[in-house]
matplotlib code that plots the C-alpha trace (Angstrom):
import matplotlib.pyplot as plt

x = [-4.2, -5.6, -3.0, -2.2, -0.9, -4.5, -5.9, -3.6, -4.6, -1.2, -2.5, -4.5, -3.7, -1.9, -2.8, -2.2, -5.1, -3.5, -0.3, -2.3, -3.9, -0.8, 1.3, -1.6, -0.9, -4.4, -4.3, -1.0, -0.7, -3.3, -4.1, -0.5, 0.7, -0.6, 0.3, -0.2, -1.2, 2.5, 3.0, 5.1, 4.7, 3.3, 3.0, 0.0, 1.3, -2.0, -4.4, -5.4, -6.0, -3.9, -1.3, 1.0, 4.7, 6.0, 8.7, 10.4, 10.5, 12.1, 14.8, 15.7, 15.7, 18.1, 20.4, 20.5, 21.7, 24.4, 22.5, 22.5, 20.6, 20.3, 18.5, 16.1, 13.3, 11.4, 8.1, 7.6, 4.0, 3.2, 4.5, 2.3, -0.7, -0.1, 0.0, -3.1, -4.9, -3.9, -5.1, -8.4, -9.1, -8.8, -10.7, -13.6, -13.5, -13.3, -16.4, -18.3, -17.6, -18.1, -14.5, -13.7, -10.0, -7.7, -5.3, -1.6, 0.9, 4.4, 6.4, 9.2, 12.3, 13.8, 11.5, 13.7, 16.4, 17.6, 17.7, 15.6, 12.9, 12.7, 12.6, 9.8, 7.7, 8.2, 7.4, 4.3, 3.1, 3.2, -0.3, -1.6, 0.4, 2.2, 5.3, 8.3, 9.4, 13.0, 14.5, 18.1, 20.3, 21.7, 18.1, 17.2, 20.1, 19.0, 15.3, 16.1, 17.8, 15.1, 12.3, 13.8, 11.1, 8.3, 8.1, 4.5, 5.3, 5.4, 8.6, 8.3, 11.6, 11.6, 14.5, 17.0, 18.2, 21.5, 22.3, 23.3, 20.2, 18.0, 20.0, 19.5, 15.7, 15.6, 17.6, 15.2, 12.3, 14.0, 14.3, 10.5, 10.1, 7.0, 9.2, 8.1, 10.7, 8.9, 10.1, 11.1, 12.7, 12.3, 15.9, 15.2, 12.9, 15.8, 17.7, 14.7, 14.2, 17.9, 18.2, 14.7, 15.9, 19.3, 17.8, 14.7, 12.3, 8.9, 9.2, 6.5, 7.1, 5.4, 5.5, 5.4, 3.0, 4.0, 0.8, -0.6, -2.1, -0.1, 1.2, 0.9, 3.0, 6.8, 7.0, 4.6, 7.3, 7.8, 4.7, 3.2, 4.8, 8.1, 8.5, 11.8, 10.5, 7.9, 7.0, 4.8, 1.7, 3.3, 6.3, 3.9, 2.2, 5.5, 6.4, 3.3, 4.1, 7.6, 6.2, 3.6, 6.4, 8.1, 4.9, 5.2, 2.2, 0.9, 4.1, 3.0, 1.3, 1.4, 0.9, 2.4, 2.3, 4.0, 1.5, 4.0, 5.0, 3.1, 0.1, -1.9, -4.8, -7.2, -8.1, -4.6, -5.0, -8.4, -7.0, -4.0, -5.8, -8.6, -6.0, -4.0, -7.2, -8.1, -4.6, -5.0, -8.3, -7.1, -4.0, -6.1, -8.4, -5.4, -4.4, -1.9, -1.8, -2.3, -3.1, -1.9, -2.5, 0.1, -0.9, 2.5, 3.1, 1.7, -0.5, 0.3, 1.1, -0.6, 2.5, 0.8, -2.6, -4.5, -6.2, -5.8, -4.4, -1.0, 2.3, 2.9, -0.7, -3.4, -7.1, -8.2, -8.2, -6.8, -10.4, -11.2, -8.0, -8.8, -12.4, -11.6, -8.9, -11.1, -14.2, -12.4, -10.6, -13.8, -15.9, -13.5, -13.3, -17.1, -17.7, -15.4, -16.6, -13.2, -12.0, -10.8, -7.0, -5.1, -4.5, -1.0, 0.2, 3.7, 2.7, 6.0, 5.7, 2.3, 3.5, 6.8, 6.6, 4.8, 6.9, 10.1, 10.8, 14.1, 14.8, 17.6, 18.7, 19.0, 22.5, 21.6, 19.9, 20.6, 18.0, 17.7, 15.3, 17.9, 19.2, 18.1, 18.3, 19.8, 20.0, 23.7, 22.7, 20.4, 23.0, 25.5, 23.2, 22.5, 26.0, 28.0, 27.6, 25.8, 25.0, 21.3, 20.4, 21.4, 19.3, 16.4, 16.7, 16.4, 13.4, 11.7, 12.4, 10.9, 7.8, 6.6, 2.9, -0.1, -1.1, 2.3, 3.6, 4.0, 5.4, 8.0, 9.0, 9.6, 11.5, 13.7, 14.4, 15.4, 17.6, 19.3, 20.0, 21.5, 23.6, 25.1, 25.9, 27.8, 29.7, 30.6, 32.3, 34.0, 31.8, 30.4, 32.6, 32.3, 30.8, 28.1, 27.5, 26.8, 24.4, 22.6, 22.2, 20.8, 18.4, 17.1, 16.4, 15.0, 12.6, 11.5, 10.9, 8.9, 6.7, 6.3, 5.2, 2.5, 1.4, 0.8, -2.0, -3.8, -6.6, -5.2, -1.6, -0.8, 0.4, 3.7, 4.5, 3.4, 7.0, 8.3, 7.7, 9.8, 12.5, 12.8, 12.6, 15.4, 17.8, 17.8, 20.9, 20.1, 22.4, 21.8, 22.7, 19.9, 21.8, 22.2, 18.8, 16.3, 17.8, 14.3, 13.9, 17.1, 16.8, 13.1, 11.7, 9.7, 7.7, 7.9, 5.9, 8.1, 7.5, 9.1, 9.1, 8.3, 7.1, 3.9, 1.8, 3.7, 3.0, 5.8, 7.2, 9.7, 9.5, 12.5, 14.0, 16.2, 19.8, 21.9, 25.6, 27.1, 29.0, 26.6, 24.2, 21.6, 21.6, 18.5, 14.7, 12.7, 9.3, 6.9, 3.6, 0.4, -3.3, -3.6, -0.4, 3.2, 4.8, 8.3, 9.1, 8.2, 6.8, 9.3, 10.1, 12.9, 16.0, 16.7, 20.3, 21.5, 18.1, 18.0, 15.5, 14.4, 12.7, 11.1, 10.8, 7.9, 7.0, 10.6, 10.4, 10.3, 13.5, 15.3, 17.7, 19.0, 19.2, 21.3, 24.9, 28.0, 28.2, 31.0, 31.4, 28.3, 27.3, 24.3, 22.6, 21.8, 18.6, 16.4, 13.4, 10.7, 7.7, 4.7, 4.9, 1.9, 1.8, 2.0, 4.9, 7.5, 10.8, 13.8, 13.8, 16.9, 19.6, 21.9, 24.8, 25.4, 28.6, 31.8, 34.4, 36.6, 33.8, 32.9, 36.7, 36.9, 34.0, 36.1, 39.1, 41.1, 43.4, 42.4, 45.0, 47.7, 46.1, 46.9, 50.6, 50.9, 49.4, 51.6, 54.7, 53.5, 53.2, 56.6, 58.1, 56.4, 57.8, 61.3, 61.1, 59.8, 56.4, 54.5, 55.3, 55.2, 52.0, 50.4, 51.4, 49.8, 46.6, 46.4, 46.9, 44.1, 41.8, 42.5, 41.9, 38.6, 37.4, 38.0, 35.6, 33.2, 29.9, 30.2, 27.6, 28.0, 27.7, 27.0]
y = [15.0, 17.5, 20.0, 19.2, 22.8, 24.1, 21.5, 22.7, 26.3, 27.2, 30.1, 31.8, 33.5, 31.0, 30.2, 27.5, 25.4, 25.2, 23.8, 21.3, 20.1, 20.2, 18.1, 15.9, 16.6, 15.8, 12.5, 11.0, 13.1, 10.9, 13.9, 14.3, 16.9, 20.1, 23.7, 26.8, 30.3, 31.3, 28.8, 26.5, 22.7, 21.6, 18.4, 17.5, 14.6, 13.6, 15.1, 17.9, 21.3, 24.0, 21.4, 21.9, 22.0, 24.4, 22.5, 25.7, 26.9, 23.5, 23.9, 27.4, 26.4, 23.5, 25.8, 28.1, 25.0, 24.3, 21.4, 22.0, 20.0, 17.3, 16.1, 13.4, 14.7, 12.1, 13.0, 10.7, 11.7, 10.2, 6.9, 7.0, 8.0, 5.2, 2.6, 4.0, 3.9, 0.3, -0.7, 1.2, -0.3, -3.9, -3.1, -1.9, -4.9, -7.3, -5.6, -5.7, -9.4, -10.5, -11.8, -13.6, -12.7, -9.8, -8.3, -7.9, -6.2, -7.5, -4.6, -5.8, -3.8, -4.4, -1.6, 0.9, -0.6, 2.7, 2.4, 5.5, 4.4, 0.9, 2.2, 4.6, 2.0, -0.4, 2.3, 3.6, 0.0, -0.8, 0.3, -1.9, -4.9, -4.8, -6.9, -7.0, -9.1, -9.9, -11.5, -12.2, -13.0, -9.4, -8.1, -10.7, -9.7, -6.1, -6.9, -9.3, -6.5, -4.0, -6.2, -6.5, -6.7, -7.2, -10.9, -10.8, -8.8, -11.0, -11.6, -13.3, -14.7, -15.1, -15.6, -18.4, -19.7, -21.4, -23.3, -20.2, -18.2, -21.0, -21.3, -17.5, -18.0, -20.9, -18.9, -16.0, -18.4, -19.7, -16.1, -15.9, -14.1, -14.8, -15.7, -17.7, -19.0, -19.5, -22.6, -21.4, -24.7, -28.2, -28.4, -25.7, -28.0, -30.3, -27.4, -26.2, -29.7, -30.0, -26.8, -27.2, -30.5, -29.1, -26.2, -28.1, -25.6, -26.4, -23.9, -22.0, -22.3, -21.3, -22.4, -20.4, -21.8, -21.7, -20.4, -21.2, -17.7, -15.4, -12.0, -8.7, -5.8, -5.6, -8.4, -10.8, -13.5, -13.4, -15.4, -18.5, -21.9, -20.5, -18.1, -18.0, -19.0, -21.4, -25.0, -26.9, -28.5, -31.9, -30.6, -29.0, -32.4, -34.0, -31.3, -32.0, -35.7, -35.1, -32.9, -35.5, -38.1, -35.9, -35.0, -31.3, -30.8, -28.2, -26.2, -25.4, -22.2, -20.0, -20.3, -17.6, -16.6, -13.9, -12.6, -10.0, -6.5, -3.3, -5.3, -2.9, -5.1, -6.1, -9.3, -10.7, -10.0, -11.8, -14.8, -15.2, -14.7, -17.2, -19.8, -19.4, -19.5, -22.9, -24.2, -22.9, -24.6, -28.0, -28.0, -27.0, -29.9, -32.2, -31.4, -28.6, -26.0, -23.1, -19.7, -17.2, -16.6, -14.4, -12.8, -11.3, -7.9, -6.5, -3.6, -1.0, 2.7, 4.9, 6.7, 8.5, 9.0, 7.5, 4.8, 2.4, -1.1, 0.5, -0.7, 2.6, 2.8, 0.6, 0.2, -0.2, 1.6, 0.5, -0.1, -2.3, -4.3, -4.9, -5.7, -8.3, -10.0, -10.3, -11.4, -14.1, -15.6, -15.6, -17.0, -20.0, -20.7, -20.3, -22.8, -25.3, -24.6, -23.8, -21.0, -17.7, -17.2, -14.1, -12.2, -11.0, -8.8, -7.5, -4.2, -2.3, -0.2, 1.1, 2.1, 3.7, 5.2, 8.4, 9.4, 10.4, 12.8, 14.0, 17.7, 18.9, 22.2, 22.8, 23.8, 25.0, 24.1, 23.5, 24.9, 23.9, 26.7, 29.4, 29.5, 32.6, 33.6, 37.1, 39.6, 38.7, 35.1, 36.1, 38.4, 35.5, 33.4, 36.2, 37.5, 34.5, 31.3, 29.0, 25.3, 24.7, 22.8, 25.8, 28.1, 25.6, 25.8, 29.5, 29.3, 26.8, 29.2, 32.2, 30.2, 28.9, 29.6, 27.9, 26.5, 25.2, 23.7, 20.1, 21.1, 23.4, 20.9, 18.2, 20.7, 21.6, 17.9, 17.1, 20.2, 19.5, 15.9, 16.9, 19.6, 17.2, 14.7, 17.5, 18.3, 14.6, 14.5, 17.9, 20.1, 22.2, 24.3, 24.6, 28.1, 26.9, 23.9, 26.2, 28.2, 25.0, 24.3, 27.7, 27.6, 24.2, 24.6, 28.1, 26.7, 23.9, 26.4, 28.6, 25.6, 24.5, 27.9, 28.0, 24.4, 25.6, 27.9, 25.0, 23.0, 19.9, 19.2, 17.4, 13.9, 14.5, 17.3, 15.6, 15.0, 18.5, 19.5, 16.5, 17.1, 20.8, 20.1, 21.5, 19.6, 20.7, 19.6, 18.5, 18.2, 14.6, 11.1, 9.1, 5.9, 6.7, 8.4, 7.1, 3.7, 2.3, 5.2, 4.1, 0.3, -0.4, 2.9, 3.4, 6.7, 9.1, 12.2, 15.2, 19.0, 22.2, 23.1, 26.7, 29.2, 27.1, 30.2, 31.1, 29.7, 27.3, 28.4, 25.6, 21.9, 19.7, 16.4, 16.0, 15.0, 14.2, 15.1, 11.7, 11.1, 8.4, 9.0, 6.9, 9.4, 11.2, 11.1, 11.5, 9.9, 11.8, 11.0, 12.1, 11.2, 10.7, 9.2, 9.2, 12.5, 12.7, 16.1, 18.1, 21.6, 23.8, 27.5, 29.7, 29.7, 33.1, 34.2, 33.9, 32.4, 28.7, 26.5, 23.5, 20.3, 17.6, 13.9, 12.4, 8.9, 7.7, 6.2, 2.6, 0.8, 3.8, 4.5, 1.0, 0.1, 3.1, 2.7, 4.8, 5.6, 8.2, 8.0, 10.1, 8.9, 9.1, 12.5, 14.4, 13.1, 15.0, 13.7, 16.3, 16.3, 18.5, 20.5, 20.2, 24.0, 24.5, 24.5, 21.9, 20.9, 18.7, 15.5, 13.9, 14.9, 12.4, 14.0, 12.7, 10.9, 12.8, 12.2, 10.4, 8.1, 7.0, 6.5, 4.2, 2.2, 1.6, 0.5, 3.6, 4.4, 7.9, 8.4, 7.9, 10.3, 13.5, 12.7, 11.8, 15.1, 16.9, 15.4, 16.5, 20.0, 20.0, 18.8, 21.7, 24.2, 22.8, 23.1, 26.6, 26.0, 27.3, 29.2, 27.9, 29.8, 28.5, 25.0, 25.4, 26.7, 23.8, 21.3, 22.9, 22.9, 19.2, 18.2, 20.3, 18.6, 15.1, 15.8, 17.7, 16.6, 14.4, 16.6, 20.1, 22.8, 26.5]
z = [-23.6, -21.1, -19.9, -16.2, -15.7, -16.2, -13.8, -11.0, -11.3, -12.8, -14.8, -12.0, -8.7, -6.5, -2.9, -0.3, -1.5, -5.0, -3.4, -1.4, -4.6, -6.7, -4.4, -3.2, 0.4, 1.7, -0.2, 0.9, 4.1, 5.9, 8.2, 9.4, 7.0, 5.6, 4.6, 6.8, 5.8, 5.6, 2.8, 5.1, 5.2, 8.6, 10.7, 12.8, 14.8, 16.4, 13.7, 16.1, 14.4, 16.1, 17.4, 14.4, 13.8, 11.1, 9.2, 8.0, 11.6, 12.5, 9.8, 10.8, 14.4, 13.7, 11.7, 14.8, 16.7, 14.2, 12.6, 8.9, 6.3, 5.2, 8.4, 9.2, 11.4, 13.4, 15.1, 18.1, 18.5, 15.1, 16.2, 19.3, 17.1, 14.5, 17.3, 18.8, 15.5, 14.9, 18.3, 17.9, 14.4, 15.7, 18.9, 16.8, 14.5, 17.5, 19.0, 15.8, 15.1, 18.8, 18.7, 21.9, 22.4, 21.7, 19.2, 19.7, 17.4, 17.2, 15.7, 13.5, 14.4, 11.0, 9.7, 11.6, 13.9, 15.3, 19.1, 19.8, 17.4, 18.8, 22.3, 21.5, 19.7, 22.6, 25.2, 23.4, 22.9, 26.6, 27.4, 24.5, 25.4, 22.0, 21.5, 19.1, 16.2, 15.4, 12.3, 13.4, 16.3, 16.7, 16.7, 19.4, 21.6, 21.5, 22.2, 25.0, 26.9, 26.0, 27.4, 30.9, 33.5, 31.1, 30.6, 29.4, 26.3, 23.2, 21.2, 17.8, 16.4, 12.6, 10.1, 9.6, 13.0, 13.8, 17.0, 19.0, 17.9, 19.2, 22.4, 22.9, 22.5, 25.0, 27.5, 27.2, 27.8, 30.9, 32.1, 31.8, 28.4, 26.3, 23.3, 20.3, 17.7, 14.4, 12.6, 9.1, 7.9, 9.4, 10.6, 13.2, 15.1, 16.2, 17.6, 19.6, 21.0, 21.8, 23.8, 25.4, 26.9, 27.8, 29.8, 31.0, 29.2, 27.7, 24.8, 23.0, 19.3, 16.1, 12.5, 9.3, 6.7, 3.0, 1.6, -1.7, -1.9, -4.1, -3.0, -4.9, -5.9, -5.7, -3.2, -4.7, -4.9, -1.1, -0.6, -2.3, -2.8, -4.1, -1.1, 0.7, 4.1, 5.5, 5.7, 3.3, 4.8, 4.6, 6.7, 9.2, 9.7, 10.2, 12.8, 14.7, 14.7, 16.1, 18.8, 19.8, 20.0, 22.6, 24.4, 23.3, 21.0, 23.4, 22.8, 19.2, 20.1, 16.9, 13.2, 11.0, 7.4, 5.3, 2.7, 1.4, 2.1, 1.0, -0.1, -2.2, -2.9, -0.1, -1.9, -1.3, 2.4, 2.5, 0.7, 2.9, 6.2, 5.2, 4.2, 7.4, 9.5, 8.0, 8.8, 12.4, 12.8, 11.4, 13.6, 16.6, 16.1, 15.8, 19.3, 18.9, 21.7, 19.4, 21.0, 18.4, 14.7, 13.2, 9.9, 9.3, 7.7, 4.5, 5.8, 3.2, 3.1, 0.5, -0.7, -3.6, -2.0, -5.0, -3.0, -5.9, -6.6, -7.5, -6.0, -4.2, -3.0, -1.4, -2.2, 1.4, 4.7, 8.1, 9.3, 6.3, 6.9, 10.6, 9.8, 7.1, 9.2, 12.3, 10.4, 8.4, 11.3, 13.4, 10.5, 10.1, 13.9, 14.4, 11.6, 13.3, 16.8, 18.1, 20.3, 18.8, 18.8, 19.7, 16.5, 15.9, 13.1, 12.1, 10.5, 10.7, 7.5, 8.4, 11.8, 11.1, 7.6, 8.5, 11.5, 9.7, 6.9, 5.3, 4.6, 2.4, 0.8, -2.9, -4.0, -7.5, -10.7, -14.4, -16.8, -20.5, -21.3, -20.3, -23.8, -25.7, -29.4, -29.5, -32.3, -32.6, -33.3, -36.1, -37.6, -37.4, -39.5, -42.0, -42.1, -43.3, -45.1, -42.6, -43.4, -44.3, -41.1, -39.0, -41.2, -40.9, -37.1, -37.2, -39.5, -37.1, -34.2, -36.0, -37.3, -33.9, -33.5, -32.0, -35.4, -36.3, -32.9, -34.0, -37.5, -36.0, -33.4, -36.0, -38.2, -35.2, -34.4, -38.0, -38.4, -35.1, -36.0, -39.4, -37.8, -35.2, -38.0, -39.8, -36.6, -36.2, -39.6, -39.3, -41.5, -38.7, -36.3, -32.6, -32.7, -35.1, -32.8, -29.9, -32.1, -32.9, -29.2, -28.5, -31.4, -30.7, -26.9, -27.5, -30.1, -27.6, -24.8, -27.1, -28.2, -24.5, -23.4, -26.1, -25.1, -21.6, -22.9, -24.7, -23.2, -24.8, -25.6, -28.9, -28.3, -30.0, -27.6, -24.3, -23.3, -23.7, -20.1, -19.0, -21.6, -20.6, -16.9, -14.7, -12.6, -9.0, -7.2, -3.7, -0.7, 0.0, -1.1, -2.6, -1.8, 1.9, 2.7, 0.1, -1.0, -2.1, -4.5, -6.3, -5.9, -6.5, -7.8, -4.6, -4.8, -1.8, -1.6, -2.1, -2.0, -0.9, 2.7, 2.1, -0.5, -0.9, -1.1, -4.3, -7.8, -8.8, -12.1, -12.8, -13.2, -12.4, -11.5, -8.3, -8.4, -5.4, -4.8, -5.4, -8.6, -9.7, -12.6, -10.7, -7.9, -9.0, -8.6, -11.8, -10.7, -8.4, -6.9, -8.5, -8.1, -11.9, -13.1, -12.0, -12.9, -14.5, -13.0, -9.9, -9.7, -8.0, -7.5, -9.0, -6.8, -5.3, -4.7, -1.1, 0.0, 1.0, -0.7, 1.2, 0.0, 2.2, 1.4, 3.4, 4.6, 4.9, 8.3, 7.1, 6.1, 4.6, 7.4, 7.8, 4.1, 3.2, 2.0, 2.0, -1.7, -2.1, 1.7, 2.4, 5.8, 8.1, 8.2, 11.4, 13.1, 15.5, 17.5, 17.8, 20.1, 20.7, 23.9, 26.2, 26.5, 22.7, 20.2, 19.8, 21.4, 20.5, 22.6, 21.1, 18.6, 16.9, 15.0, 11.5, 10.5, 10.3, 7.5, 10.0, 11.0, 7.5, 6.7, 9.7, 8.4, 5.3, 7.5, 7.1, 10.0, 10.6, 13.3, 10.6, 8.1, 10.1, 10.5, 6.8, 5.8, 8.3, 6.7, 3.3, 4.6, 6.2, 2.9, 1.1, 3.7, 3.3, -0.5, -0.2, -1.8, 1.2, 4.3, 7.9, 8.8, 5.6, 6.6, 10.0, 8.5, 6.1, 8.9, 10.9, 7.9, 7.2, 10.8, 10.9, 7.7, 9.2, 12.1, 9.9, 8.3, 5.2, 3.4, 2.1, 4.8, 4.5]

ax = plt.figure().add_subplot(projection="3d")
ax.plot(x, y, z, "-o")
ax.set_aspect("equal")
plt.show()
C-alpha cells in the first residue's frame, strides 16, 4: 500500500496548496470554499475572486459579540448563487434542445424548514418564478401565509393528506393560489372532489407515479414498485376515469415521481425521467389537462468531491443533469407530437447543502502515543523478577527497526495479550499492568513513525495510523447538529478553520460532548478512499482551535435531537457587503438550558424556588453562609438562561 502521508507532501515544507490537496477543498468545495494566504478557510459565496469571507475572522468577530462556538453560519449569497446556477443550467439545456416551455423549481422546505432560510429561498427565487413544495399540513400553513400576494408562484403539496389538509389546499386555491395537491394514494381523490364541490373550485391536481425504475444509493428503496408513495399505473387509469365521470379530466395538470434522494448515478436519473415522460405523454393523449411534469428531487451533492458513483458523491454535473432531463422529456414528446410540459424539479439538497457550515471549538485531546518508555521503566524490568511477557514487550520495543517492523509488531501484540491474561487471573500487578501499557503503545508509535518514512506500508501495519489516532473532543452534539453522520454514516467535509499554512502533525477522530459512545465521527472524505482519521494540528495551551463542518445546510438542523439536552446552536446569517467585507444580517441565539428543559415538560418556574429552599435549608443547618447561599442562587439562575454548550 502506498503511504498516503507521502502523497500529501507530509514530509516536505508545508504550504496552503498542501492543505487544499490534503482536505480536498477544490474537489468538494465546488468553488465556494478555499484557503487564503494566512492559512484560514474562506468562503466565496458567488465564486468571485476577491469577494471572500475569512472564517477565522468570522469566528473571532462572533466571539467579540458574545456568540461562542458551536455556531451554524449560513451564507445567504450562496443560496442565491445556487438558485441562479440551477436556473441557468436548465435555461441552457432548454435553448440547446429547442424546448418549447420553461423550467420551474419547487423548493421543498423540508430540506431546511427554518423560517429565515425558507424566506430567503422564496425571495431569491422570485425573479425566476420558482415555487415551493410542502409535505405536511404544518408546512402548508406556513407556506400559504408566506406566499401572500404572489398567486402565480407554484405550490406543490406532497405527503399523506387527511381531510383538513385537503380542505386547506382547496381554500388556498379559492384564494387564487397556484396550488397542486399530488395524489399519493387513491383515497385522497375522494377528499379532493368533496372539498372542490363544497367550495365550488375546479382544482388543479397531480398524481405521483410509482415508477418501475429503481433508485440508487442510501435511498434506493424510496423509488420503485415497493416505494412508500405513489400510485400504480392501474390506479392512475382509474383516477383518470373518475375525473372524466365528474367532467374534471382537465384538472389533472401534473405528473410526479420520486426517483430517490442524493442520486449518485446519472443513469438512474435518465431511467426515471424517461419513464415519467412516457406516462405524461400517454395521459396527455388520453385527454388529461397536463401542463407540468415534476421529476421530483434526487439531484445530488458531491460531499467527498470524488465525482464517482459513490453514495456520498455523484458522477455527473448540474449541467449534465439539466441537459439529460430536458433532452429526454423533449424526445418523448416530439416522438408523440405533443406539446412540451413545464418541467418542475424539487432539488432541495442541491440548493441548500452548501450554504451552511458548522464551526466548533476543540476542548482537548486524548493521545495514545503520549506514552514513553523511560530509563526508570527499563531499570524496573531489569531490577526485579518480571514475568516473561513484560520482558518480551521490552525486547520488542528495543528491536524496532525498518527491517523488523512487522515482526516486532506481532511480538508486541502477542506479549501484550499474554500479559493481560495474567492480569485477569491475578498473576500480574497493577504497576506491571501500567508498564505493559506504556511499552505496547510506545512500540506501536515507534513502528508507525518508521512506516511514515516508507514508500509502501506493509499490509499488516496499514491500520496503525487509525489505531494510534487521537481523539479530539469537540464542543458540539453530533445528534443535534450532524444527525445524518450518526444515523446513516453521511460524510461531511471537515477541516480546521485556521493554521492551514502549517503542517498537521496529528491524526484524530472527533468526539462530541454527549455521554453517548456513538457521538463521534471516524469517517472522513477523501478522493481515494474514505479515511478513518483526520489530519489535525497539535493543540496549543490557551489558544482556541476551531474545526468547520461543511455542506450541512440540508436536513441537519431540523433532524437534530436533544440528546443530553444539548439544544440548537447559535445561528448567524452572513452576507457579502457591496463595498467589500461581510456583515451579519441575522442572529438567532441558541437554546438556553431553560428552553430545552421546557421542551421536556419541566416547569422551569418551579426549579428556582426548589433550589432556593435547598439553599435556605443548608444555611439553617450551618453548612453554608447566607452570602454563599445568595451566590449559589445567582449562579443557578444564570446557568438556566445560559447556552447548553460549553462556554469559555
